[in-house]
C-alpha positions in Angstrom: 40.8 -42.1 6.4 40.9 -44.5 9.4 44.1 -46.6 9.9 43.6 -50.3 9.4 42.4 -52.3 12.4 45.1 -54.0 14.4 44.3 -57.6 15.2 45.9 -59.5 18.1 45.3 -63.1 19.2 42.7 -63.5 22.0 44.6 -64.6 25.1 41.9 -67.3 25.8 41.1 -68.8 22.4 43.7 -67.3 20.0 41.1 -66.0 17.5 41.8 -62.6 16.1 40.6 -59.7 18.3 40.5 -56.1 17.3 42.8 -53.9 19.3 40.9 -50.7 19.2 38.5 -48.7 21.4 35.5 -50.2 19.6 36.2 -53.6 21.1 34.9 -53.3 24.6 36.4 -56.7 25.5 39.9 -55.9 24.4 42.3 -57.8 24.5 39.7 -60.6 24.3 37.6 -61.4 21.3 34.3 -61.7 23.2 32.7 -61.4 26.6 32.8 -65.2 26.9 36.6 -65.3 26.6 36.9 -62.3 29.1 34.8 -64.2 31.7 36.8 -67.4 31.2 40.0 -65.5 31.9 38.4 -63.9 35.0 37.4 -67.3 36.3 41.0 -68.6 35.8 42.3 -65.8 38.0 39.5 -66.3 40.6 40.4 -70.0 40.9 44.1 -69.1 41.4 45.1 -70.9 38.1 47.2 -67.8 37.3 49.7 -66.1 39.6 52.2 -63.3 39.3 55.5 -64.7 40.5 57.7 -62.8 42.9 61.0 -61.6 41.5 62.7 -63.0 44.6 61.7 -64.6 47.8 61.3 -62.1 50.6 63.4 -62.8 53.7 61.6 -63.4 57.0 61.5 -60.4 59.3 64.0 -60.4 62.1 62.9 -62.0 65.4 63.4 -58.8 67.3 61.5 -56.6 64.8 58.4 -54.8 66.3 55.2 -56.4 65.1 53.8 -54.8 62.0 57.0 -53.1 60.8 
């Protein structure tokens, strides 16, 4: 007997999406929602924030290190 399908909200439209190997668009509900999300990343509408700002390299540091 197969376990019941787990449904999660689609990150794009919030409709239920099956979280199993049969859903090739997982975690999205459809190819359309998957492509909308990809377009958002391509247009820099999403970004992964840095945990902290990186300090500038020292003035006397060799270039590229």
